[in-house]
MARVO-536800 format. One line per field, with one value per atom (N, C-alpha, C, CB): atom name; residue number from 1; x, z, y; residue in one letter. Coordinates in steps of 0.001 Angstrom, whole numbers, plus 524288, in hexadecimal, padded with zeros to 5 digits. Each point is the difference from the previous one (the first is absolute). Glycine has a CB too. Layout:
BEGIN
atomo = [CA  ...]
num = [NUM  ...]
c1 = [X  ...]
c3 = [Z  ...]
c2 = [Y  ...]
residuo = [A  ...]
END
This chain:
BEGIN
atomo = [N  CA  C  CB  N  CA  C  CB  N  CA  C  CB  N  CA  C  CB  N  CA  C  CB  N  CA  C  CB  N  CA  C  CB  N  CA  C  CB  N  CA  C  CB  N  CA  C  CB  N  CA  C  CB  N  CA  C  CB  N  CA  C  CB  N  CA  C  CB  N  CA  C  CB  N  CA  C  CB  N  CA  C  CB  N  CA  C  CB  N  CA  C  CB  N  CA  C  CB  N  CA  C  CB  N  CA  C  CB  N  CA  C  CB  N  CA  C  CB  N  CA  C  CB  N  CA  C  CB  N  CA  C  CB  N  CA  C  CB  N  CA  C  CB  N  CA  C  CB  N  CA  C  CB  N  CA  C  CB  N  CA  C  CB  N  CA  C  CB  N  CA  C  CB  N  CA  C  CB  N  CA  C  CB  N  CA  C  CB  N  CA  C  CB  N  CA  C  CB  N  CA  C  CB  N  CA  C  CB  N  CA  C  CB  N  CA  C  CB  N  CA  C  CB  N  CA  C  CB  N  CA  C  CB  N  CA  C  CB  N  CA  C  CB  N  CA  C  CB  N  CA  C  CB  N  CA  C  CB  N  CA  C  CB  N  CA  C  CB  N  CA  C  CB  N  CA  C  CB  N  CA  C  CB  N  CA  C  CB  N  CA  C  CB  N  CA  C  CB  N  CA  C  CB  N  CA  C  CB  N  CA  C  CB  N  CA  C  CB  N  CA  C  CB  N  CA  C  CB  N  CA  C  CB  N  CA  C  CB  N  CA  C  CB  N  CA  C  CB  N  CA  C  CB  N  CA  C  CB  N  CA  C  CB  N  CA  C  CB  N  CA  C  CB  N  CA  C  CB  N  CA  C  CB  N  CA  C  CB  N  CA  C  CB  N  CA  C  CB  N  CA  C  CB  N  CA  C  CB  N  CA  C  CB  N  CA  C  CB  N  CA  C  CB  N  CA  C  CB  N  CA  C  CB  N  CA  C  CB]
num = [1  1  1  1  2  2  2  2  3  3  3  3  4  4  4  4  5  5  5  5  6  6  6  6  7  7  7  7  8  8  8  8  9  9  9  9  10  10  10  10  11  11  11  11  12  12  12  12  13  13  13  13  14  14  14  14  15  15  15  15  16  16  16  16  17  17  17  17  18  18  18  18  19  19  19  19  20  20  20  20  21  21  21  21  22  22  22  22  23  23  23  23  24  24  24  24  25  25  25  25  26  26  26  26  27  27  27  27  28  28  28  28  29  29  29  29  30  30  30  30  31  31  31  31  32  32  32  32  33  33  33  33  34  34  34  34  35  35  35  35  36  36  36  36  37  37  37  37  38  38  38  38  39  39  39  39  40  40  40  40  41  41  41  41  42  42  42  42  43  43  43  43  44  44  44  44  45  45  45  45  46  46  46  46  47  47  47  47  48  48  48  48  49  49  49  49  50  50  50  50  51  51  51  51  52  52  52  52  53  53  53  53  54  54  54  54  55  55  55  55  56  56  56  56  57  57  57  57  58  58  58  58  59  59  59  59  60  60  60  60  61  61  61  61  62  62  62  62  63  63  63  63  64  64  64  64  65  65  65  65  66  66  66  66  67  67  67  67  68  68  68  68  69  69  69  69  70  70  70  70  71  71  71  71  72  72  72  72  73  73  73  73  74  74  74  74  75  75  75  75  76  76  76  76  77  77  77  77  78  78  78  78  79  79  79  79  80  80  80  80  81  81  81  81  82  82  82  82  83  83  83  83  84  84  84  84  85  85  85  85  86  86  86  86  87  87  87  87  88  88  88  88]
c1 = [E3DB9  7FB01  7FED9  80168  7F9A6  7FD1D  7FFC8  7FB88  8062E  7FE37  7FA90  80610  7F911  7FB37  7FDCB  802A3  7F72D  7FDD1  80234  7F604  80D5B  8013A  805F5  7F8A5  808E6  80601  7FF9D  80354  7F9D6  7FF5A  7FD83  7FEE4  7FDC3  7FDE1  806A9  7F51B  80CBB  80513  80396  80088  7FF9B  80490  7FD3A  802F6  7F8CB  7F9C2  8029C  7F35E  80A9E  80082  80648  7F7F1  80B83  80534  80118  80259  7FD87  800CC  7FB78  8044E  7F6A2  7FB62  80322  7F548  80D6D  80450  802F7  80172  802A0  803C9  7FD12  806F0  7F5BF  7FE12  7FE7F  7FB33  80177  7FD84  80595  7F522  80D76  803EB  80520  7FCF5  802EF  80209  7FD22  802FC  7F847  7FC3D  8005D  7F92B  806D7  80022  805B6  7F97E  80A1E  80505  80372  7FC4D  8027E  802F0  8028C  7F92E  80D19  80394  80081  803A7  7FBD5  80011  803E2  7F870  809A1  80335  7FF2D  80421  7F5D9  7FF66  7F940  80AC0  7F414  7FAB1  7FE5A  80038  7FD78  7FF52  7F966  80C8B  7F1C4  7FC31  7FF99  7FCDA  80334  80197  7FA58  80CF2  7F289  7FDEC  80185  7FCC0  801EC  8021E  80423  7FE45  802BA  803C9  7FE8E  804AB  7FE9F  7FF1E  7FDB1  807D8  7F9ED  7FD91  7FCA4  805ED  7F790  7FAE7  7FA4D  806EA  7F4A8  7FBB7  7FD60  7FE79  80080  7FDD5  7FD80  7FE5B  800D6  7FB9A  80217  7F659  80DBE  800E4  8043A  7FDBA  803FA  803D8  80257  7FC1D  80884  80250  80203  800A8  7FDB9  804B5  8026D  7FB40  809F3  80469  802D0  801F5  7FD2D  80398  803AB  7F755  80CB4  8052D  80093  80411  7FB90  800E0  804F0  7F5C6  80E0B  80381  8016E  7FAE8  8064D  801ED  7FC5F  8071C  7F2C0  7FCD5  7FB3F  803C4  7FD52  7FB8E  7F998  80822  7F44F  7F9A3  7FDEF  7FDFF  7FD61  7FD43  7FA31  806FE  7F5D5  7FAAD  7FEA4  7FF68  7FCE8  7FDAC  7FAB8  8050D  7FAF1  7FCE4  7FCC7  808E5  7F1B7  7FD00  801F3  7F665  808B8  800A3  7FC2D  803C1  7F76D  7FBF9  80145  7FB0F  806F3  801D3  803F3  7FD79  80520  8068F  7FC0B  80A1A  7F416  7FD7D  7FC51  7FF87  7FF22  7FC94  803BD  7F6D8  80DC1  803CD  8011C  8048C  7FC74  800DA  802CD  7F5F1  8049B  80054  801CC  7F886  8058D  8002B  7FDD3  7FD93  80540  8004C  7FADE  80B65  7F1D0  7FAEC  7FC66  7FFAE  7FAD0  7FE26  80347  7FA1C  802D3  80314  80588  7F8C8  80A24  80465  80232  7FFA3  7FF39  80372  7FEB6  7FDF7  7FDFC  7FFFF  801EA  7FA55  806A8  8035D  805BB  7FA63  80769  804E5  8020B  7FDF9  7FC44  801A6  80184  7FA0B  80229  80002  80655  7F49E  80C3C  80552  8053B  7FBAE  8023A  804CB  7FF89  7FF5E  7FB79  80017  8041A  7F5A9  80A14  80392  80490  7FABE  8078C  8049A  80217  7FD67  7FF59  800E1  802C6  7F52E]
c3 = [4291A  801A4  7FBD0  808C4  7F503  7FAF5  7FED5  800FD  7FC25  7FEA0  80224  7F98F  80700  800B0  7FBBF  80726  7F8B5  7FA80  7FFBC  80069  80428  7FF57  7FDF4  80612  7FB7F  7FD0E  7FC5E  80422  7F9C9  7FA92  7FB0E  8056D  7FD7C  7FE07  7FDA0  80852  7FD19  7FEB1  7FC41  809A7  7F51C  7FCC6  7F9C5  8082C  7F864  7FA13  7FFAF  8028D  7FF90  7FE75  7FE43  8075D  7FAD2  7FDD0  7FC20  80664  7F84E  7FAE7  7FC8B  803B7  7FD7D  7FACB  7FE73  803A3  800BE  7FFBD  7FAEF  80A22  7F7A6  7FBFC  7FA25  8074C  7FA08  7F990  7FDA4  80207  80068  7FD74  7FEBC  8053A  7FE80  7FE6D  7FBD7  80964  7F5AE  7FAA7  7FCA2  8032C  7FCA0  7FBEF  7FFDA  801E9  801A4  7FCEF  7FD04  80826  7F973  7FE9F  802D9  7F99B  80C87  8033C  803A7  7FFD6  800FD  80231  803F5  7FA78  8099B  8067F  80187  8018A  8038D  80292  80638  7F9DD  8085F  8020F  800AD  8052E  7FD37  8023B  80429  7FA59  80A77  80502  8026B  80371  7FF03  8010F  8066F  7F4E2  80E41  80548  80402  7FE76  8056E  804E5  803BE  7FD59  80651  8063E  7FF5E  80378  800D9  8013F  800A6  7FBE0  805A7  80304  7FBDF  806E4  7F1B4  7FCBC  7FDDE  7FEDE  801FD  7FEFF  8037E  7FBC0  803E1  802D2  7FFA6  7FD47  807B1  800F5  7FB41  809A3  7F49A  7FC2C  7FAC4  8079E  7F823  7FB2A  7FD7B  803CC  7F6BA  7FD07  7FC4E  8017F  7FEA2  7FCE8  7FC83  8051D  7F540  7FB9E  7FEE7  7FB0F  804C0  7FF01  7F9BC  80B81  7F13C  7FA3A  80210  7F4EA  80821  7FF89  7FA96  80694  7F5CC  7FA71  7FFB7  7FDBA  80008  7FE90  8062A  7F563  80E09  80405  803C3  7FB5A  80335  80395  8005C  7FE8E  806C0  80294  8000F  8047E  7FA04  80175  801C8  7F94C  80940  803F7  7FE8F  80989  7F883  7FFE6  8034B  7F8F9  80B03  80411  7FECD  80510  7FCCD  7FE6D  8066F  7F697  80956  8057E  7FF14  80135  804D5  7FF67  7FCF3  80808  7F6CB  7FCAC  7F9D4  80693  7F822  7FA53  7FF77  7FDB6  80662  7FF62  7FEA3  80AA2  7F92C  801F2  7FADE  80BFB  7F13D  7FB14  7FC66  800A0  80032  7FA39  801B2  7FC6E  806DC  801B3  7F9D1  80831  7F47D  7FBA8  7FB8A  8032B  7FC35  7FB1A  801A1  7F95F  80384  801C7  7FC72  8023C  8001B  7FB9F  80263  7FBA0  80316  801B2  8021A  8001A  804B5  800E0  800EB  801EC  800AA  800B5  7F9AA  80A35  7F263  7FA8B  7FF17  7FAB8  80499  7FEC8  80241  7FD52  8091C  802D0  7FD2A  808EB  7F5F2  7FE83  7FB9C  803F2  7F78F  7FAC9  800A0  7FB7A  80891  80032  801AC  803B9  800A1  8028C  7FAFC  80947  7F359  7FBA2  7FD20  7FE39  80037  7FBFE  802F2  7FBC5  809EE  80211  7FF9A  805A3  7FA2D  80048  7F9A1  807BE  7F484  7F917  8016D  7F981]
c2 = [4EA11  802F5  80288  8012E  7FD2C  80388  80506  7FA9C  809C4  8034E  8012F  7FE5F  80661  802D2  80198  80269  7FE9D  802E9  806AA  7F948  80948  803BF  80036  80205  7F945  7FEA0  7FFDC  7FC04  8008D  7FEC9  8048C  7F6C5  80BDB  804A8  803AB  7FFB5  800A3  804B6  7FD39  804D1  7F68C  7FC92  8017F  7F62C  807FC  80033  805BE  7F9DD  80AAB  80606  80106  80328  7FAC2  800BD  7FE05  800D2  7FB28  7FDA9  80287  7F6EB  80AF8  801F2  804C9  7FD3C  806A7  804AD  7FF5E  8007C  7FAF7  7FFC3  7FF32  7FC0C  80096  7FDFD  8058B  7F58D  80DE3  803D4  80424  7FE62  802B4  8036F  7FDDE  80403  7F783  7FCC2  80134  7F8FF  80519  80222  806E4  7F6E7  80B98  8063D  8013C  80430  7F8BF  8019A  802BB  7FF8B  80005  8048D  7FBAD  8099E  7F936  7FC5C  800C1  7FEB7  7FE5B  80050  7FE67  7FEE4  80316  7FD70  7FC83  80735  7FAFA  7FB0C  800A0  7FE3C  7FEA9  7FE3F  7FED0  7FE16  80583  7FBC8  801A7  7FFBE  7FB0A  8012B  7FCF2  801C6  8049E  7FD6D  80246  80070  7FCE2  80078  800BB  7FCDE  805F9  8002D  803AE  7F662  8083C  805D1  80492  7FCE5  8066B  804EB  803E5  7FE61  800FF  803AF  7FE06  80448  7F80E  7FE03  80003  7FB59  806DC  80035  7F881  80CFF  7F29F  7FA36  7FED6  80066  7F95A  7FDB1  803BD  7FD8F  803BB  80384  7FCA9  809DD  7F613  7FE22  8033C  7F8E0  8089A  803C3  7FEF0  8037F  7FD04  7FF01  80564  7F7F1  8062E  803DB  7FEC6  80061  802A6  7FE01  80697  7F8FA  80481  802AE  8023E  7F9EE  80945  80149  803D4  7FEE4  80034  804B9  8027F  8025D  7FAC7  80127  801C8  8012A  80067  80212  7FCE8  80850  7F634  7FE1E  80200  7FE47  7FD69  80274  7FBC1  806B3  7FADB  7FABE  8013B  7FF25  7FD07  7FF65  7FD74  800F2  7FEB1  7FDD9  7FDB8  805E8  7F638  7FAAD  7FD7D  7FD19  80486  7FCF1  7FA8B  8057D  7F8F8  7F9FF  7FD6E  7FFEB  8006F  7FE8C  7FEB8  8057D  800B2  7FEC3  7FCE7  80745  7F6F6  7FDE0  7F835  8091A  7F703  7FA1A  7FF47  800C1  803E7  7FCA1  7FF83  8036C  7FD83  7FEDF  7FB92  8081A  7F44E  7F9D9  7FDD6  7FE56  801B7  7FC01  80373  7F95C  80ABB  80396  806D8  7F5F1  80CE7  80575  80198  801DA  7FF2A  801C4  8039D  7F747  80CF5  80295  80405  7F9DC  80A9E  803B6  8007A  80114  7F993  80088  80033  7FB9D  8022B  7FF52  8073A  7F2F7  80F90  80532  8055E  7FB07  802F9  80350  7FFC5  7FE69  7FCC2  7FE1E  801EA  7F93B  80670  8034C  80577  7FACA  807BF  8068D  80002  80387  7F9AC  800AE  8008A  7F996  801EA  7FEA1  80559  7F49E  80E0F  8044F  803A3  7FF55  80226  80459  7FE52  8036F  7F89F  7FDCE  80242  7F6D0  8086F  8012F  80699  7F98D]
residuo = [M  M  M  M  P  P  P  P  L  L  L  L  T  T  T  T  A  A  A  A  F  F  F  F  D  D  D  D  L  L  L  L  G  G  G  G  K  K  K  K  L  L  L  L  K  K  K  K  I  I  I  I  A  A  A  A  A  A  A  A  H  H  H  H  V  V  V  V  R  R  R  R  E  E  E  E  E  E  E  E  L  L  L  L  D  D  D  D  R  R  R  R  A  A  A  A  G  G  G  G  I  I  I  I  S  S  S  S  F  F  F  F  E  E  E  E  A  A  A  A  I  I  I  I  H  H  H  H  C  C  C  C  K  K  K  K  S  S  S  S  G  G  G  G  G  G  G  G  L  L  L  L  Q  Q  Q  Q  N  N  N  N  R  R  R  R  P  P  P  P  N  N  N  N  T  T  T  T  A  A  A  A  R  R  R  R  L  L  L  L  I  I  I  I  V  V  V  V  T  T  T  T  V  V  V  V  N  N  N  N  G  G  G  G  N  N  N  N  S  S  S  S  T  T  T  T  H  H  H  H  L  L  L  L  D  D  D  D  F  F  F  F  E  E  E  E  A  A  A  A  R  R  R  R  E  E  E  E  V  V  V  V  E  E  E  E  T  T  T  T  C  C  C  C  E  E  E  E  S  S  S  S  I  I  I  I  V  V  V  V  A  A  A  A  G  G  G  G  D  D  D  D  T  T  T  T  W  W  W  W  Y  Y  Y  Y  K  K  K  K  I  I  I  I  A  A  A  A  G  G  G  G  F  F  F  F  I  I  I  I  E  E  E  E  Q  Q  Q  Q  I  I  I  I  K  K  K  K]
END
């Protein structure tokens, strides 16, 4: 069964965040990009990053995730950049 644009986007976002954290010199324990379940709104993916034992999250709408199927760019890129600045 092939991955959907949404699933590929979640993977691409997680990989992009990993690269940006490494580039910023931020050590992290975990990166997750989850969807579904009781904690998340429908049609939303939640990025969870754990740094120094503290978890913080950022939510993305489905359309934001699906546009990242090939590359993280545009508004989603800026949203992630702002999120990483908050982590610093």
